[in-house]
N, C-alpha and C positions, 0 to 999 in steps of 0.2 A: 679508367677514363675520367671519373669525377675528380680524382686527385690531380690528373694532368690539367684539367680545366681550372681547378683551384690554384694550382701552381702558376699558371699564366695570369690569373686574376691578381694574385698576390704580387707578382713581379711588376705588373702594370701599375698597381697602386704604389709600390715601393719606389719605382723609378721616377715617379712624378709626385711624390708625397708633399713636397713644398707647395706645389700648385693646388693640390687637392685640399690642403689644410688652410688655404688662403680664403679671404672673404669673397674672392671672385668665383668660388665654386660653391654652388648651392645644393640644397637637400634633394631637389628633384633630379639633378644630374647624378648625384651620388646613388640615389635609388636605382635609376635606370642603368648606370654604368657598372655598379658594384653589388648593391644589396639584392636586387632582383636576381642577378646571376648567382650570388651566394646561396640564396634560398633554392634555386633550381638545382644547384649542385647537391643539396641535401634532399633532393627528390620531389620538391614541391612544384606543382604545375601552376606557376605564377600567371602565365598568359592564357590559361584555359585552352591549351592546345588540344585537349581531349574533347573539347566542345560539349561539355556536360551542361545540363540545364542550370540557369543562374543560381537557383537555390542550393545546388549541389557542387558549386565550384569549390575546388580544394583551397584556393586562396582568394579571399575578397580583398581587392586592392583599392585603397582610397586614392583620391585625385592626386596627381603629381604636381598640379599647378596651383591648387588653392588649399587653404587650411580648413578642413572640415571639422576639426576639433575631435576627430576620431583616430584610433590607432591606424597606422599606415597599412598594416597587413593583418588579416584575420585568418588563421590557419584552421581548417575545418575537417571534420570527419562526418560524412553522411549529412551534411547540412548543419552540424553542431560545432560551434567554434570551440577549439581546444586550447588555443593560446593566441596572444597578440604579439606582433613584432612592431616595435616603435623605432622609426628611423630618425637619425639626425645627420647633419652634414659633418664632415671630418673636423671642421674648425670648432665644433662644440665639444668641450672637454668632458665627456660623459663619465670618465674615470675619476674626475676630480670633484665635480660639483653634484649635489644631490637633487637639483631641480628636475633634471631629465629622469633620474631614477624614480623620483616621487611620481612623475607623470605616468611612466610605464607601469609601476607597481599599482598605482591607483586604477588604471585601466583593468589590469588583471584581477585585482582584488574585488573591484565592483562587479566584474563579470563572473566571479567565483571560479576562476581558472587556477590551476596549481602553480603555473609559472607565467612570467612575461619576459620577453626578450627585448633588449635595448641595444642598438648598434649604430655606429657611424662608419662602419667597416674597419676603421683602425682598431676598434675594440668591439667585441661581441660579449654582452653581459647577460646572464640569466639570473632572474630573481625569483625567490619563493614568494608568491603572492597570496599565500595563506596568512601571512603576517600583515596586519593592518598598517598601511603606510602613514607616515607623519612627515610633514614638511621639515621638521627639525632634524631628521635623520640624514646621514650622509650616504654616499653611493655604495658603501660596503655593507649596509644593513640588509639582512635577508638575502645575502648573496649565495647563489648556488655555484656559479662558475663565471670566471672572467678570463677572456682570451684575447691576447694581442694578435694582430694579423700575422705576425711572424710565427705564431704557435699553431695556426690553423691546420697546417699539414701534419705536424707531429701529433696533434691531439684530435685528428679528424674522427677517429672511431668514437672517442669520448663525446664529442659534440654531436655526432650523428645519433648516438644513443639517446641524447637529451632532447633533440628538437627535430629530427628528420621525419619525413613523411612515413617511412617504413616503420619507425618506432611507434608512431601514432596509430597507424592502420593495423599493425599486428597486435596491439594491446600492451606492448611493453611500456609505452608512455604512461598509461594510467597506473600500471603496477609499480613503476619506479618512483612515482610521486605519492604513493599511498602514505608514506611516512609523515606527510605534513598534516594529515587528518587529525592527529592527536593534539596538535598545537594550534590549529587554525582558529582565527576569529572570523566567523562567517559574516559576509556582508548582510545577508538577510537577517541574521540574529541581531547584528548591531543596529541595522536600520529599523527593525521591528522594535527593539528596545527604545530607540530614539523617538519613534512616532508614538509609542505607548506613553513615554514620559511626557511628550508634548500634549497628548490628549488629556492626560491626567491633570497637568498644570492648567491647560486651557479650560478644562471642565471645572476645576476648582474656582477659577475666575468667574465662570457663569453661574456656578452653584451659589456663590456668595451674592449674586444678584437675584436669587430666588427664582431662577428659571427651571421649569420642570425637567426631570432627568431624561425623558425621551427626546426632548428638544436639544438638551445638552449633547446627547450622543450624536444626533443628526448634525448639529452645528460644528462640533469639534472635528468629526470626520470630514465634513464639507470644507472647513477652513484648511485642514491639512492637505486635502486634495487640491485646493486652489493653489496653495503655496508650492507644492511639488510640481503641479502642472506648469506653472509659470517658470519654475527653476529649470525644468527640463527643456521648455521652449527656449530659454536663454542659452543653455549650453548647446542646443541644436542650431543655434543662430536663427531661430524663427522670430519674427517681429513681435516685440512688445513695446508698450508706450515708454517704459523705462525699466530698469532692473529693480528687483525687490531690494537689493542691497542699497541702491541709490535712494530708494523711497524712504527706508527707515532711518537713513542718515541725513535726510533733508531736515534741517533744524526747524523749518517753518512748515506748518500745515501737513504733518505726516498723515493724519487721517484722511484729509482731502486728497492728497496725492495717491494714497493707497486705493481709495475708492475710485479715483480717476483711472488708475492703472487697471483695476479689475473690470470697471465698466468698459474701458476701451478693448480689453482682451475678450470680454464676453461678446461685445458687438462684432469683433473680428472672427472669433472662433465658434460662437454659438454652442458652447458645450453644455450649458446648464450648470456646469461645475462652478462657474465664477459669479453666480448670482448672489444676492444680498446675504449677509451673515451678521449675527449679533456681535461677533468678535471684532468686527471692523470699527466698532464705536470708540475703541480706545487703543489705538495702535502704539501708544506710548508705554503700554504694559511691558515690563522687562521680559516676561516669558516670551512674548512675540518677537522682541528684538533678538533675544538669545537664540530662539528657534531659527530665525532667518540667517543670523550670522553663522550658525553651525552648518549652513548649506553652502558656504563659500570658502574658497581658499583664503587663508591657510588652515582654517579650523576643520574644513570638510575633507574627509578621505575619499569622498565619492566622486566619480566621473559621471555626471548626470546624462551625458550624451551616450554613455555605455549602458546605463540601466534600461534594458529593453522592457517592453510591455509585459512579456511573460514572466520575467524575473520579478518585476514589481507586483504582478498578480500573485505570485507565490508568497511574497512577503505579506501581502494583504490577506492571503488565505489564512495565515496564522493570526493576523491582526483581528480577523472576524470572530475568532473563537471567544474573545472576551469583550465585554462592554463596560461602560461606566455605570456604577450603581451607588446607592446611598446605604451605608451600614446603619446599625442600630444607634450609633452615636452621631448620626447626621453628618458623617464624614464621607467624602467621595472616594471610592475605591474602584479598582479594576477587578471584575469578577467574571468567571467563566459563564457563558450562556448555557442554558439548558439546551438550546438549539444546536450547541456544538455536537451533541449526540446525534443530531439529524444530518450531519455532513461528515464527509471524510476530510478531517483537518490535515491529513498528510498529503502533500502535493504529489501528484503522479509524476514519476521521473520524466525528464524532457525526452529522452530517446523513446520511452513508451508512448508518450503523447504523439510524437512525430510518426512513429510506426502505425499507430491506430488511425491517425488522420489519413496517412497515405493508403492504408488498407481500405479505408472507407471511400476515399475520393478518387483514387487513381483510375479505376475503370470508368467512372462517370465523367471525369474531368480531363484526363490527359488527351492531348491532341484535339480537344473540342474547341469550337469557336467561343469567344466571350459571350456572344448572344445565347448560345446553348448553355454555357456555364451559369449565366444569370437566371436561368429557370430552375436551378437547383436550390432547395431549401434545406438548410442544415440547422439542427437544434441540439442543444444540451439542456435537458429539462431539470437538471440539478447543477447549474453552471458554476456556482461558487464565484470565484474571482474571474472566471472565464478563460482558463488556460487552454482548454480544448477548442473553444471558439476562436481564440487568438491564432492558434496553429492552423485551424481550418481556413480562416480568413487569409492567412499568409499563403497557404497552399493555392487558394483560388487566385490570389494576386499574381503569384509566380506562374501559374498555368496560363493566365491571360497574357502576361508579359511574353512568355515563350511563344505563344501563338502569334502575337503581333511581330515578334522578331523574325519568325519564319514566313509571315504572310503580309505584314503591313508595318514595316519598321518606322515609317514616317509618323505613324499615330503616336509613338512613344516619345517620352522626354529623355534625352540622352544626358546622363549625369557626368560621365566622362567616357573616354574611349572604350567602347565595348560594353558599357554598363548602362542599362536603360530602366525606366520605371513607367508605370501607367500615369496618365494625367490624374490629378487629384479628384476631379469630377467623376471619373470612372471608378476610382477606388471607393468613393462615397456610394456610388450606385450599387456596386457589388456588395458592400457592407449592408446597405438597407434592404436589398432584395434577397440576400442569401443567408444571413446570419441571425439566429434567434436563440434566446436563452430565457430560462425561468429558474428562479430560486426562491425558497421560502423566506430567506433573509433579505430584507430591504437593503441593508448596507452592502451585502454581497452583490446585489444587482447594480448598485451605484459604482462599486469597484469594477465590475465587468464592463460597464459602459466606459468608465474612465480608462481602463487599459486598452479597450478596443479603439478608442479615439487616439490614444498615444500610438498604437500600432499604425493607424491610418496616417499619422504625421511622420512616421519613419521615412527617411530618404527625402523628405520635403525640405525646401529652402525658402528663403524670403521671396525669391523670384518665382518659384513654382506655385506659390499660393497667392500671389499678388492680385490676380484677377478673380479669385474665387471668394465670393461673399454670400453668406458666411462660409468660413473655411470648413467647418465641421458640421455633420448632420445631427439631427435630434434622434436619439436612439430609444426614446421612451416607449415606442411601440415594438421595438425589437427585443429589448431586454426588460422583462417584467417580473414583478414580485408576486409570489403566490405558491400555494401547495399544489405541486404538479399531480399529486395522487388523488385529490378530491376536488370536485367541481360543484357548482350550485345545485345541479340536478340531484346529486347524491345527498347533499344537505337537505334538500326539499323532501326527498323520498324517505330519508331515515331520521328526520326531525333533529338535525344537528344545529339549528339556528342559535341555540343558547351558547354554543361553543364556537361561534363563527370567527371570533377574533383569534382564538387559540388555533383553530383549524386552518384559517386563512385560505379558503377555497380559491381555485383559479379556473376560469372558463376559457377553454381553448378557442372559442369563437373570437377572442380578443386579440389573437396573435396570428400573423401570417394569413390574414383575411379569413380565418377559420379553416384554412386548407390544411391537409396533412403534409408531413415532411418527407423529403427524399432520403435524408440521413439523420439518424439520432446517434450521438456518441457521447462518451464521457466516462466518469467514474462516480456512480451514484452512491448515496449514503449507505453505510453498513450499520444497521441498528437492530440488535436482537430484540425479540419479543419482550423479554424481561425489562430491557431499557425503555422500550416504547411504553410499557405499562407505567414505569416510573415517571416519564417526562412528557407523555402525550395525553391528549384528552381521551377519556374512555369512549366517548362518542366517535372519535376519529378511528380508534382501533375497531370499534363495532362496524363502522362503514367499510374498513378494509376487509373484514371477514365476510361481509355480505356481498361486496362488489368484486373482489379479486379471487380468482381460482387458486392462485399461488399462495394465498393467505391460509396456509395449512399447517396445523400443529404449531411448533415453535419456529415460525417463519422469520425471515429477516426482511427488513424494509427494501433491500436491494432486489429481492424477488419481485416485489410489486413494481419497482421501476422498470424491470425487464418487461413485465406484462403490459404496463402502461405504455411503454415505448412502442411495443408491437402494435398496439391499438392505434397509436398516433402516426404510424408510418403509412405512406401511400402504398398501393400495390407495387411490388418489386422493390420497395424501399429497403434500406439496409440499417442494421443496428450494430454498433461496435461498442461493447462495454468492457471495462476493466473491473472485474469483480472477484470476490473470493471463490475458490474452486470447490468449496464444500457443498454448494447446491447440487453438484453432479453426483454426490455420494450419499448425503444424509437423508434420513426418512422425511424430514420436513420439506426437502426439495422435490418430493415425489410429484406433486401437482404441477410445479413449474416445469419439471422434465416432461411430464405428460403433455403440457400445453405446447412446448417447443417441438417435441418429436411427433406428436399426432399431426401437426400441420407441416412437419418436415421443413422447418425454417433454418435449421442449423447448417451453415455453409462452411464454417471453420471454427475449430475450438483449440486453443493453445493452453496447455496446462503447465504451469510453472512448478508444480509439485511443492517441495519444501523451500524453494528459492525465496529469499527475502529481499525485498526492494526498499524496506523502510527501517532498517536496523538503527539508523542514526536518530530515529524518533521513538525508539523503544516500542515500536509497534510489531506485533507478530501477525502478519497477514499472509495467508497462503493463497496465491493469486492465479487468475486465469484471464484470458481474453475470449469473450464470447462474440462471435461474428455471425449475424443472422441476415437472411434475406427473406422478405415477405412474399415468398412464392415457394411451392413445393420443390425440394431438392432431391435428386436421386442419390447423391453421394455428398460426403463432406470431407474436409481435410482435418486430420488430427495431428497437432504438433506437440512435441514433448520437449521441454526445456529443463536441463539439469544444471546448466552453468549460466547464472544470471549475468555475470560480467561479460562473458563471451557473446551472449545474446544481445546485450546492450550495444556492443560494438558492431555486430554483423547481422542481427535480426535473423531473417529466414535463411541466410546463407549457410549457417552451421547447424540449423535446427533439424532434428530428426522428425520426419513426418510420414504419414501414410494416408492414402485415400481410402475411405471406408464407405460401405453401403449404409444409407440412412436407416435401414431396418435393424442395424446392429445396436441402436440406442432406443430406449423407450422410457417409460416411467420408472423402471427399476434403476438402481444405481448403475452409472455408466462404467463399464469395464473396458477401458481404452488403453492401448499400448501401440507403440510403433514396431514392436517385435511381431512380425507376421506369422512366424512359426508358433509363437505362444497363442496368438489369436486363433490359429487353426486348431491347435490342441484344445483350447478352451471351448471352441465351437463344437468339436467332436465330443468332448466330455458332456456338455450341456444337453446334447441330443440324446444321450444314452444314460440319463441320470434322473434321480428324484432329488428333492431338496432335503437338506439336513433336518429342517423342521418337520418333515413327514415322519421321521423315525426317532427324533430326539426332542426333548423338552429343553429349550434354551431360555435362560432367565438371568436377570440382573442380581447383583448382590444387594445387601441392605444399604441404607443411606441414613445415618444418624443426623446429619446436618449440624453436628456439634464437635467438629474436629479442631477448630482454631480458637485461640492460639495453642491451647492444650486440650487434647481429646478428653471428653468427660466419660464416655460410656465404656471405654476399654482401658486395660492396663497390662503391663508385661510382668514377667517374673522378677525383673529388676525393681519393681515397685512393691513386691510382696515382701513384707518384713517377718511374717509369721504365718504358719499354716496350722489350722485346727481341723477337727473332724468335719465340721459343717461350714467353716468360714475361712476366708483369707483375710488377714490383716494387712492393709496396704498403707503406704505413705504417699499421699498425692495432694496437690494444692497446699503444701506445707502443713498438712494435718494427717493424723492417723484415723483410718476408718476400717470398720468390718464390713465385708461383703459376703452374703450368703452364697455358698457354692451352687445351690440348687437353681439360682437365677442366672448362672453363668454358662456360657458356651465357648468352646475353643474357637479362637479367632485367628484367621489367616491374614496377616498384615505385614508383609516384608517392609521394614523401615530402616535397614542398614545395608551397606554395600554387599556383604556376604549373602544376606537373605535375598536381595534383589537379583543376585546372579544364579539363583536356582533355575534349572532348566528341565525340560521334559525328560522323564525317566530318572531324575535325580532323587536321592533319598532326602526327605525333608520332614520337618515337624514344626509345630508352632509353640511359642512360649508366651502366648497372649490369651487373655480372656476378655469376653465382652458381656456386659449386662444386657440380657435379652428379656425385656419385660412383656413377653407375649406367651400365650398358651399354644398347644399343638394345632389349634385351628387358626392361628395367626391373629387372634384377637388380643387387644391390650389387656394386661392384668389390671383390674380396676384398683383404685386407691385403697378401698377397704381391705381387699385381699392382700395388697402390698403391705399394708400396715400389720396384718395378722401374720403373714408368712415371711415377709422380707423387710422387716422394720429397719435393719441396719442399712440396707441398700436405699430404702426410701429416704432415710435421714441424710445419706450421702448426696442423693440427687437434690434434696431440698436445699442443701448448702450451696448447690450449683444452680439454683433456680434462676438467678439473674442472667446466667449464661445460656440456659437451655429453654427458657420460656419462649413459646412461639409468638411471632408478631401478630398472629390471628387472635391471641389472647391479650398481649401487652399493648397492642396498637402502635408499637414502634417499628418502623420499616427496617431498622438495622438488625432486628432480632431474627431468630431462626424462622425459616419459611416451612410451616407444617400445615398443609391445606386441610387435613382432617381434624385439626384442633378447633376450627371455626365453630363457635357455639358450645364447646366442650372444655370449660376452664379446668376441670379436674384431670384432663388428659394431657397435662402440660409436659409430661416426661416421655411421651411417645417419640418414635423415630421420625425423621423428616419425611420419609415415604414408607408406606406400609404394604406395598405390593409384594407378592411372592414370598411371604415369610414362611408359608407352609412347605416351601421347597427344601427347607433345611431340617425336615423331620426324618432323620436317619437315612436319607437318600444318598447313595453313592453317586459321584459326579466327577466331571473334569473341571478343574479350575483353570480359567483362561485369563491371561493378562490382557486388558483392553488396549494398552499401549505397549508396543515392543519395538526393538531394533535388532537388526541382524537376523534373528530367528525368533518366532513366537514360542511361548511356553504353554504346554498342556499337561497339567499335573493331575494324576489320578488321586482322588480323595475318597477314602472309605471310612474316615473318622468323623464325618459330619461337621466339618469346619464351617463356621460362618465366614462369608466373604463380603467385602465392601465394594460397592459400585462407584462410578464417577463418570463425568462426561468424557474425559479423555484420559482417565486414570482408573485405578481400581481393577475390579475383576468381575467376570460373569461366569455362569456355570452352565454345564450341559449334563442332563441326566437321560438315561435310556427310558423310552416310553414302555409302558407295561406290555403292550402287545407286539413290540418290535423285536425282530431277531438280530438286529444290528447291535453289537456290544460296544461298550465304552472303550474297551481295549482296541477294537478295530478302528473306531473313530479317532482315537489318539494317534494311531499310526497313520491314518489317512490324512489328517490335518498336517502332519509333519512332512508329507510328500512335497518336493519342490514345486510341482505344478500347482498344487493347492495353495501353497504359500504365495506363489506369484499371483494367483487369482485374488487372494486376500489383500495383497499389496495394491493391486489395481482397483479393488472395490473399496478399500479403506481410505481414510483421509491421511495425507502425508503431512508430517510435521518436521520442524527443523532438526538437524543432526541425524536424519535418517529414520526418525520414529514413524510408526504406522499404527493406526487404530484398528481394532479387531473386535468390535462390539456385537451385541445381540442381533442387530439388524443385518449385519454382514453374515454372521454365522448361520442364521436361520435360512438364508436364501442361497447358501453355498450349494453347488451341485454335488450330489453323493452318488457314486456309481451303484447301479443296480447289480445286486449279487444273485447269480443264478445258483441257488443252493442245491439244485439237482445235478449241476455240473461237478463231477467228482474232483477234477483237477482244481477248479476254483474253490470248491468247498474245503479241500485239504489245505490250501494256502490260507484261507480264512481262519480255519481252526488252528493252524500253526502260528499265525499272528497272535491269536488269543492266548494260546498256551505259553508262548515265549514271553508275552507281556506279563503274564501272571508269575512266571519265573523271575522276571525282573523285580516285581513288587516284593516277592519273597526275599530276594537278595537285598533289596532296600531295607526291609525290616531288620535283617541281620546287620546291615551297615550302620544302623542307628544304635546298635549295642556296642559296648566296649570291646574292641578287637585289636589284635596285634597288626603290625604293618604288613606282615606276610599274608595274613588272611584277607586284609583289606585289598591288597594288590591282586590276589587271585579272584576275589569276588568282583572287583571292578573290571578286570579283564574279561571275566565270564559275561558280565553285563554288556560290555562293548560288542562282543560276538553276537549276543542275542539282538541288540539294537540294529546291527548291520543286517542280520538275517530277516528281521521284521521289515526293514526298509526295502530289501530285495524282493520279498514276497509281495509287498504292497505295490511296488513299481510294476511288477508283472501283472498283478490284478488289474491295475488301472489301464495298462496298455492292452490287456486282453479283453477288457470289457467292451 
């Protein structure tokens, strides 16, 4: 059917081609007669026949009758533009001249699209817009495909794959253009570099005039904002006194003309952006001329009418990470702010922001009248450049527009046939009444205001703003600077006034008339306790611990933002945060989980597992969306996402989810899955179980804190050059040393591929030794005794003093962190942590890998190996309690059971490439079946498991000896039979319990 339509269209064009290529035939006619129909043939709903809401139209069509300076067609998916189509009349030779190609490529590159389409129907050309355009290039540069109308039928499937609606909506579009990522010059990277270069050059100019550095930072950002604002207004055809380009090329009175231009614009727009600036005093400076010229054709690759407010906000998000500073040589440099640790400098992906905004607003906003909508108060209390606020504002504008279309169309301004917008006065009213933001960074607040005002100006024309004076509102009460987590009452109560400039408290009575908010959303800062200690005031951290329930153990700052947001919400208000998922599992998240579940606020929780959304920024963040409502819930939705790309395309449509009773989650780690059978099995198991910690001692390994770049405390047999009766002679750090055998313990530390592949029931042994400077009571062997009994070892350690000296002794923050060394300078050689050292006094144990993939490992150790712990690596141990009847052999088999492995997967933290953590906190709280030792059938299976495991250990001892291939084969086969028998008995015990 489509090919038939295409054939007719081609014939019509071919039969009258001379007329269509004449000057009498214009672009509007070509679009209506041919290009619209061509796009429809490839599946696009150009006329919105499906009658979807304006913000979700498949194709946004620009005016046929006037030049808006924007691409003629925007092809979208769920409201996100995927590529542009730029139309020309057939008489324009797009195949010969590069001007049209530059325009189309500039549109696509500026919008960060993979491709752009240029067509006059005679030709259809597809460009790779990851390549930065240049006016000097011809029409063949960055070409993906070029098709003459006579080829459309023969190459229909090829074109369909490249630009059709089906290709976009099924995900093939994104997949086929992934190849460009490797080569692309991103518009945000380019523009960020450019504005950073500008602020450095402008800053140097001001620094030479002896202006203080804080003022320099304010002035440079302010001036850059002024220039960009005016340049965007020009390309959007909004009125300005004259263009920047004209101003700097006016040979007379450049400074006066620029001042006049800015004064006129400020009077008209009332932005606060365009007010006075030191940089205006000498507009003849070359840096300012160069800066402005780079914003115009032919030097500029940017299409400023395409740079939407949210893209500009994302560029500025990275801009805010650095500021101008003066180095030790009195030179001006760009330097990362300490505050960068207080914000998530990685912008939340656009589909994620759109999804969260819709999730938060749809129920409250859709089909509501504008007057009802204006009573909604939305806040982002760590707003950064304002990306969430921009999207929320756009959602409100679209909802109000749709309501008027259905109820009072005459109230709207018609931009073109079927396309409407709100009057600018009402857009201002919605912005002032509904949108609020707070950020600790002053410059971030200025950017948020800037981008919101640009959002307000979208779709406006000179005619639409003519009667509106001033055009833009003052947002100084809506977007405010301050620390959202600390207010003056806290400062007063906990005597923090000395640190007030560092803490920067914010009082919530100053915003939204002191009222609470309907919705709080965003992506709050992720800052570990250790980083807070480095870069925040000690008084501020003390306030956190005294004020916030969630400030528990090694808490993260985003915990506090969740708690603070809950307090700032009105009753029945909603919170939607994009945060790491580790709060749901780790011990430090216990109090936050308790706060959320005790009040039963959780309405929906989406766990992205190990899916990564920030790979291009070298960030490893395991994410979730936490959606709360401030009233008790009976149940909540749990969503599980395993394919990030698919989710970005379709969100909830392909997401596995389940509705669960709120009683299933509490302060303990959340065990959540969409597998209802697994949930039922786990629930059954928990009801008839004790905890592992009731019968076993679970403990961490040692932590020397001296592993990098070369480990100091341990060595392998490869470093042993000679063995004597009481010593090992080793070669390490390019020197020979003797180490007394009596201070050494066998050390289990797999550090090559073969060792790492050891699995449960494998035969294994270690070839490593560790210096263990502790007695049987776990106390450090003092220096005097070390000198008497282990002088060679002490000499070796002294040679490494500069590496292992604790920061608590040296005073250098970069040295080892050894808390117990504080005030004990002679104890400089102790381990980084000294807990649990007595656990290695001849106790048999299971060695358990904290991080595993595919299947965990549980190694039986009867040789008293020392093991090392780590946050997401290393090992922990489990030993049988003295009074317990549960053996290690039984526990080893129990932990290997698939159901228990699934529970560990659900309780542990997920990492990239399928890795899962399995630490002490998870193991202690695992359900352990109650064994009825009086039940002969159960007892026999229990004893069989123990006996078979011991037979395996005997076989392993033999396998570690020199054997022939035949004997190895027989023993290995015998072991396989025993492992299967153990698994069968364990499965029956679990299901019979």
